DSSP file (Angstrom, degrees, kcal/mol; ACC not computed):
  #  RESIDUE AA STRUCTURE BP1 BP2  ACC     N-H-->O    O-->H-N    N-H-->O    O-->H-N    TCO  KAPPA ALPHA  PHI   PSI    X-CA   Y-CA   Z-CA
    1    1 A M              0   0    0      0, 0.0     2,-0.2     0, 0.0     0, 0.0   0.000 360.0 360.0 360.0 128.8    0.0    0.0    0.0
    2    2 A A        -     0   0    0      1,-0.1     3,-0.0     3,-0.0     0, 0.0  -0.475 360.0-108.5 -79.2 148.6    1.4    3.3   -1.0
    3    3 A R        -     0   0    0     -2,-0.2    -1,-0.1     1,-0.1     2,-0.0  -0.573  40.7-110.9 -72.5 135.3    1.8    6.1    1.4
    4    4 A P        -     0   0    0      0, 0.0    -1,-0.1     0, 0.0     0, 0.0  -0.331  38.5 -93.0 -69.9 152.1   -0.8    8.9    0.7
    5    5 A K        -     0   0    0      1,-0.1     2,-0.1    -3,-0.0    -3,-0.0  -0.460  48.5-124.2 -66.2 127.1    0.5   12.3   -0.5
    6    6 A P        -     0   0    0      0, 0.0     2,-0.7     0, 0.0    -1,-0.1  -0.339  10.7-122.5 -73.7 154.2    1.1   14.5    2.5
    7    7 A I        -     0   0    0     16,-0.4    16,-2.8    -2,-0.1     2,-0.5  -0.878  26.7-144.5 -95.5 115.4   -0.5   17.9    2.9
    8    8 A V  E     +A   22   0A   0     -2,-0.7    14,-0.2    14,-0.2     3,-0.1  -0.713  21.2 179.0 -85.9 123.3    2.4   20.4    3.4
    9    9 A R  E    S-     0   0A   0     12,-3.4     2,-0.3    -2,-0.5    13,-0.2   0.813  71.1  -1.7 -90.1 -37.0    1.5   23.2    5.8
   10   10 A L  E     -A   21   0A   0     11,-1.2    11,-3.2     2,-0.0     2,-0.4  -0.970  61.3-165.8-156.2 140.3    4.8   25.1    5.7
   11   11 A A  E     +A   20   0A   0     -2,-0.3     2,-0.3     9,-0.2     9,-0.2  -0.992  11.0 172.3-131.1 139.0    8.1   24.5    3.9
   12   12 A Q  E     -A   19   0A   0      7,-2.7     7,-3.0    -2,-0.4     2,-0.5  -0.993  29.2-126.5-147.6 137.8   11.5   26.2    4.6
   13   13 A E  E     -A   18   0A   0     -2,-0.3     2,-0.5     5,-0.2     5,-0.2  -0.715  21.2-173.9 -85.6 129.9   15.0   25.7    3.3
   14   14 A V  E >   -A   17   0A   0      3,-2.8     3,-2.1    -2,-0.5     2,-0.3  -0.923  64.6 -54.3-124.4 102.5   17.6   25.2    6.0
   15   15 A G  T 3  S-     0   0    0     -2,-0.5    -2,-0.0     1,-0.3     0, 0.0  -0.523 121.5 -20.1  63.1-123.7   21.0   25.0    4.3
   16   16 A D  T 3  S+     0   0    0     -2,-0.3    -1,-0.3    -3,-0.1     2,-0.3   0.414 124.2  87.7 -93.6   2.0   20.8   22.3    1.7
   17   17 A D  E <   -A   14   0A   0     -3,-2.1    -3,-2.8     2,-0.0     2,-0.6  -0.691  68.0-138.7-103.6 153.8   17.8   20.6    3.3
   18   18 A L  E     -A   13   0A   0     -2,-0.3     2,-0.5    -5,-0.2    -5,-0.2  -0.951  17.0-160.9-110.5 113.9   14.1   21.3    2.9
   19   19 A W  E     -A   12   0A   0     -7,-3.0    -7,-2.7    -2,-0.6     2,-0.4  -0.816  11.2-172.4 -96.1 131.2   12.1   21.2    6.1
   20   20 A E  E     -A   11   0A   0     -2,-0.5     2,-0.7    -9,-0.2    -9,-0.2  -0.980  20.7-145.0-127.9 135.7    8.4   20.6    5.7
   21   21 A I  E     -A   10   0A   0    -11,-3.2   -12,-3.4    -2,-0.4   -11,-1.2  -0.890  27.4-161.1 -95.1 118.5    5.6   20.8    8.3
   22   22 A L  E     -A    8   0A   0     -2,-0.7     2,-0.3   -14,-0.2   -14,-0.2  -0.766  20.1-111.9-104.7 146.9    3.1   18.2    7.3
   23   23 A Q        -     0   0    0    -16,-2.8     2,-0.5    -2,-0.3   -16,-0.4  -0.594  29.3-154.9 -73.5 131.9   -0.6   18.0    8.5
   24   24 A A        -     0   0    0     -2,-0.3     3,-0.1     1,-0.1    -1,-0.0  -0.935  11.5-162.4-109.5 126.5   -1.2   15.0   10.7
   25   25 A D  S    S-     0   0    0     -2,-0.5    62,-2.1     1,-0.3     2,-0.3   0.901  76.4 -16.2 -73.0 -40.9   -4.7   13.6   10.8
   26   26 A K  E     -B   86   0B   0     60,-0.2    -1,-0.3    61,-0.2     2,-0.3  -0.978  60.5-166.7-156.5 160.9   -4.0   11.7   14.1
   27   27 A F  E     -B   85   0B   0     58,-2.4    58,-3.0    -2,-0.3     2,-0.4  -0.934  21.9-116.9-147.3 171.3   -1.2   10.5   16.2
   28   28 A Y  E     -BC  84  58B   0     30,-3.7    30,-2.8    -2,-0.3     2,-0.4  -0.936  20.1-164.2-122.5 132.3   -0.7    8.2   19.1
   29   29 A V  E     -BC  83  57B   0     54,-2.8    54,-3.0    -2,-0.4     2,-0.5  -0.923  18.9-130.9-116.5 134.9    0.5    9.1   22.6
   30   30 A I  E     -B   82   0B   0     26,-2.4     7,-1.1    -2,-0.4     2,-0.3  -0.742  29.9-164.7 -84.2 131.2    1.8    6.6   25.2
   31   31 A T  E     -BD  81  36B   0     50,-3.1    50,-2.0    -2,-0.5     2,-0.5  -0.822  17.0-145.1-117.1 154.4    0.1    7.1   28.5
   32   32 A Y  E >  S-BD  80  35B   0      3,-2.9     3,-1.3    -2,-0.3    48,-0.2  -0.985  89.6 -13.7-119.5 117.2    0.9    6.0   32.0
   33   33 A K  T 3  S-     0   0    0     46,-2.0    -1,-0.2    -2,-0.5    47,-0.1   0.891 130.2 -55.8  50.4  46.7   -2.2    5.2   34.1
   34   34 A D  T 3  S+     0   0    0     45,-0.5    -1,-0.3     1,-0.2    46,-0.1   0.548 118.7 105.1  69.4  12.7   -4.3    7.0   31.5
   35   35 A D  E <  S-D   32   0B   0     -3,-1.3    -3,-2.9     0, 0.0    -1,-0.2  -0.971  80.4-105.4-119.8 138.1   -2.3   10.3   31.7
   36   36 A P  E     -D   31   0B   0      0, 0.0     2,-0.3     0, 0.0    -5,-0.2  -0.323  49.6-171.5 -57.2 142.8    0.2   11.5   29.1
   37   37 A A        -     0   0    0     -7,-1.1     2,-0.3    19,-0.1    -7,-0.2  -0.877  23.4-144.8-136.1 164.1    3.8   11.0   30.4
   38   38 A N        -     0   0    0     -2,-0.3     2,-0.5    17,-0.0    17,-0.1  -0.925  14.0-145.9-121.5 153.2    7.4   11.7   29.7
   39   39 A I        -     0   0    0     15,-0.5    15,-2.2    -2,-0.3     2,-0.4  -0.985  13.0-168.3-122.8 123.8   10.3    9.4   30.5
   40   40 A R  E     -E   53   0C   0     -2,-0.5     2,-0.5    13,-0.2    13,-0.2  -0.922   6.1-159.8-112.8 134.1   13.7   10.8   31.5
   41   41 A I  E     -E   52   0C   0     11,-3.4    11,-2.5    -2,-0.4     2,-0.5  -0.965  10.1-156.2-113.7 123.4   16.8    8.8   31.7
   42   42 A T  E     -E   51   0C   0     -2,-0.5     2,-0.4     9,-0.2     9,-0.2  -0.885   9.4-173.1-104.6 126.1   19.6   10.3   33.8
   43   43 A Q  E     -E   50   0C   0      7,-2.9     7,-3.2    -2,-0.5     2,-0.2  -0.968  19.1-132.4-118.8 131.1   23.2    9.3   33.2
   44   44 A G  E     +E   49   0C   0     -2,-0.4     2,-0.3     5,-0.2     5,-0.2  -0.553  32.2 166.5 -80.1 145.0   26.0   10.4   35.4
   45   45 A S  E >   -E   48   0C   0      3,-0.8     3,-1.5    -2,-0.2     0, 0.0  -0.922  51.0 -94.0-147.6 176.1   29.2   11.9   33.9
   46   46 A M  T 3  S+     0   0    0     -2,-0.3     3,-0.1     1,-0.3    -1,-0.0   0.814 124.2  46.0 -62.6 -30.6   32.3   13.8   35.0
   47   47 A S  T 3  S-     0   0    0      1,-0.3    -1,-0.3    -3,-0.0     2,-0.2   0.330 126.8 -81.1 -96.4   7.2   30.7   17.1   34.2
   48   48 A G  E <  S-E   45   0C   0     -3,-1.5    -3,-0.8     2,-0.0    -1,-0.3  -0.755  71.5 -28.0 124.5-173.8   27.4   16.4   35.8
   49   49 A N  E     -E   44   0C   0     -2,-0.2     2,-0.5    -5,-0.2    -5,-0.2  -0.571  49.3-151.7 -80.7 141.1   24.2   14.5   35.0
   50   50 A I  E     -E   43   0C   0     -7,-3.2    -7,-2.9    -2,-0.2     2,-0.4  -0.961  10.5-152.6-112.2 128.5   23.0   14.1   31.4
   51   51 A H  E     -E   42   0C   0     -2,-0.5     2,-0.4    -9,-0.2    -9,-0.2  -0.854  12.4-176.7-104.9 134.9   19.3   13.8   30.8
   52   52 A K  E     -E   41   0C   0    -11,-2.5   -11,-3.4    -2,-0.4     2,-0.4  -0.968  12.8-148.4-124.4 146.8   17.8   12.0   27.8
   53   53 A Y  E     -E   40   0C   0     -2,-0.4     2,-0.2   -13,-0.2   -13,-0.2  -0.939  12.4-130.0-118.9 136.6   14.1   11.8   27.1
   54   54 A K        -     0   0    0    -15,-2.2   -15,-0.5    -2,-0.4     2,-0.4  -0.581  27.7-111.0 -82.1 145.4   12.3    8.9   25.3
   55   55 A K        +     0   0    0     -2,-0.2    -1,-0.1     1,-0.1   -17,-0.0  -0.622  39.8 169.3 -74.4 127.9   10.0    9.5   22.4
   56   56 A L        +     0   0    0     -2,-0.4   -26,-2.4   -19,-0.0     2,-0.4   0.211  52.1  76.7-129.0  13.7    6.4    8.8   23.4
   57   57 A T  E     +C   29   0B   0    -28,-0.2     2,-0.3   -30,-0.0   -28,-0.2  -0.992  56.8 176.2-125.3 138.8    4.4   10.2   20.5
   58   58 A Y  E     -C   28   0B   0    -30,-2.8   -30,-3.7    -2,-0.4     3,-0.0  -0.963  35.5-150.2-140.2 151.0    4.1    8.4   17.2
   59   59 A T  S    S+     0   0    0     -2,-0.3     2,-0.5   -32,-0.2   -33,-0.1   0.516  88.4  68.5 -93.8  -8.3    2.3    8.8   13.9
   60   60 A N  S  > S-     0   0    0      1,-0.1     4,-1.8   -32,-0.1     5,-0.2  -0.946  70.6-151.3-115.7 125.9    2.2    5.0   13.4
   61   61 A L  H  > S+     0   0    0     -2,-0.5     4,-2.4     1,-0.2     5,-0.2   0.871  96.5  55.9 -65.9 -36.0    0.0    2.8   15.7
   62   62 A G  H  > S+     0   0    0      1,-0.2     4,-2.1     2,-0.2    -1,-0.2   0.906 107.5  47.9 -63.5 -41.8    2.3   -0.2   15.4
   63   63 A S  H  > S+     0   0    0      1,-0.2     4,-2.2     2,-0.2    -1,-0.2   0.913 112.1  50.1 -64.1 -42.6    5.3    1.7   16.6
   64   64 A A  H  X S+     0   0    0     -4,-1.8     4,-2.3     2,-0.2    -2,-0.2   0.908 110.5  48.9 -63.9 -43.7    3.4    3.2   19.6
   65   65 A N  H  X S+     0   0    0     -4,-2.4     4,-2.2     2,-0.2    -1,-0.2   0.898 110.6  51.7 -65.8 -38.8    2.0   -0.3   20.6
   66   66 A L  H  X S+     0   0    0     -4,-2.1     4,-2.1     2,-0.2    -2,-0.2   0.923 110.9  46.7 -62.3 -45.0    5.6   -1.8   20.4
   67   67 A Q  H  X S+     0   0    0     -4,-2.2     4,-2.4     2,-0.2    -2,-0.2   0.890 110.7  52.8 -65.1 -39.5    7.0    1.0   22.6
   68   68 A A  H  X S+     0   0    0     -4,-2.3     4,-2.3     1,-0.2    -1,-0.2   0.905 109.8  48.7 -63.1 -41.1    4.2    0.6   25.1
   69   69 A R  H  X S+     0   0    0     -4,-2.2     4,-2.1     2,-0.2    -2,-0.2   0.904 110.7  50.7 -63.9 -42.2    4.8   -3.2   25.4
   70   70 A R  H  X S+     0   0    0     -4,-2.1     4,-2.6     2,-0.2    -2,-0.2   0.906 111.4  48.0 -64.2 -40.3    8.6   -2.5   25.9
   71   71 A L  H  X S+     0   0    0     -4,-2.4     4,-2.6     2,-0.2    -2,-0.2   0.906 110.3  51.2 -67.7 -40.4    7.9    0.0   28.7
   72   72 A N  H  <>S+     0   0    0     -4,-2.3     5,-2.0     1,-0.2     4,-0.5   0.894 112.5  47.1 -60.9 -39.0    5.4   -2.4   30.4
   73   73 A Y  H ><5S+     0   0    0     -4,-2.1     3,-0.6     3,-0.2    -2,-0.2   0.930 112.9  48.7 -67.2 -45.5    8.1   -5.1   30.2
   74   74 A R  H 3<5S+     0   0    0     -4,-2.6    -2,-0.2     1,-0.2    -1,-0.2   0.904 120.0  36.1 -61.3 -43.7   10.8   -2.8   31.6
   75   75 A F  T 3<5S-     0   0    0     -4,-2.6    -1,-0.2    -5,-0.2    -2,-0.2   0.369 106.2-126.1 -95.4   4.9    8.8   -1.5   34.5
   76   76 A K  T < 5S+     0   0    0     -3,-0.6     2,-0.3    -4,-0.5    -3,-0.2   0.931  72.8 100.8  51.8  55.9    7.0   -4.9   35.1
   77   77 A C  S   <S-     0   0    0     -5,-2.0    -1,-0.2    -6,-0.1    -2,-0.1  -0.858  71.9-132.0-150.2-179.3    3.5   -3.4   34.9
   78   78 A D  S    S+     0   0    0     -2,-0.3    -6,-0.1    -3,-0.1    -5,-0.0  -0.077  75.8 105.7-127.6  28.1    0.5   -3.0   32.5
   79   79 A D        +     0   0    0     -7,-0.1   -46,-2.0   -46,-0.1     2,-0.5   0.611  53.2  90.2 -89.4 -15.1    0.0    0.7   33.1
   80   80 A F  E     +B   32   0B   0    -48,-0.2     2,-0.3   -12,-0.2   -48,-0.2  -0.759  54.1 162.2 -88.7 123.5    1.4    1.9   29.8
   81   81 A K  E     -B   31   0B   0    -50,-2.0   -50,-3.1    -2,-0.5     2,-0.5  -0.839  37.1-111.4-133.1 169.6   -1.2    2.2   27.0
   82   82 A V  E     -B   30   0B   0     -2,-0.3     2,-0.4   -52,-0.2   -52,-0.2  -0.910  25.9-165.8-110.4 132.7   -1.6    4.0   23.7
   83   83 A M  E     -B   29   0B   0    -54,-3.0   -54,-2.8    -2,-0.5     2,-0.4  -0.946  16.1-134.2-115.4 134.6   -4.1    6.8   23.3
   84   84 A E  E     -B   28   0B   0     -2,-0.4     2,-0.4   -56,-0.2   -56,-0.2  -0.743  21.1-168.4 -88.7 134.3   -5.2    8.1   19.8
   85   85 A V  E     +B   27   0B   0    -58,-3.0   -58,-2.4    -2,-0.4     2,-0.3  -0.990  47.3  26.1-125.2 129.4   -5.3   11.9   19.5
   86   86 A G  E      B   26   0B   0     -2,-0.4   -60,-0.2   -60,-0.2   -61,-0.1  -0.795 360.0 360.0 119.9-161.8   -6.9   13.7   16.5
   87   87 A N              0   0    0    -62,-2.1   -61,-0.2    -2,-0.3    -1,-0.1   0.498 360.0 360.0 -64.2 360.0   -9.7   12.9   14.1
């Protein structure tokens, strides 16, 4: 199945690249206990703590479900779920 032609809302050249803002009909958010959440990973280093954040919003339902299953496995719970946002 071919990917549908995207609706471009704004386009701008940045150096040699073309950045485009595309319209999204819906996207999927991973929730923890039915509330949207962020996950921060803190790593210690010689110059202080470094924070990294996990991606928890997806345009593809399969990717969101896979990440939710991984998080439930890592935290040994069933509290991470996928919520659809949009039309």
